[in-house]
Steps between C-alpha positions, in 0.01 A plus 500: 500500500212293359623575148849376585359183660314423178793572268801348674562131545507386861795274571657381821863579579590134447345507151690817415824347634451193278484727196797709617711191570427356156708781345826408676555849640799405714754544219650853523531563124302765312345220296265431789417864569273525196234278348531378144207512256383148579509563876293818458248306292478222760455749785226676304297179524506527881508874568395831350802647327501876550682750281753724673649691209827436323757723671359522857519876505273770636258537210393848614836641387512319165156587366620523139591128507280361780198420280716309252672316787167396652364383163817304416511336842136389467549371146815308590343332804182413309710329233706316764200388706251457218238685706374851565694711752257728686715632788784749504705544818661844510877487563556595865126574515559844347212631289268793434195583287706516179642155566153360581378625162801346324432174681140506378604600146749210497214254549543418868185472711671557835804678644666386823653758730617521860228744604135414436242735358140373528306469174813544288594178317836656412603557861439174682713484813713198581708381789877483480641168614877500522732204539501529881122465513510198269763337723285572807195343334704195404634466855149529643376239256780258596416513873 
């Protein structure tokens, strides 16, 4: 937990809502479902951008292409953000020792998973926050 406190930016819900509202997310088109290159770059000034792969698939079952996918994702984000990308977040949290090694060989310093394994920088646990929890936090903040 102390590591996460040091790494992640602390922001209030109202600050996060200001950023969210600046992207005009009320329009139902696909245009607003994805960030363009400039938006990714601007967000990278405020937050750590974390690689998540290219195809969002279970890397354990695509080992012959997983290393290349991890490397390409890192390279692409580093070019977009003009900064080093140190974290990889495993799609659906699915990983194993082979994937940890690929993550390390791809140049990542840390791997984010759902389950935590002490003393393993490639299996740092995280909490899942779904839309319902975000709405609840916003409602609590508004009261």
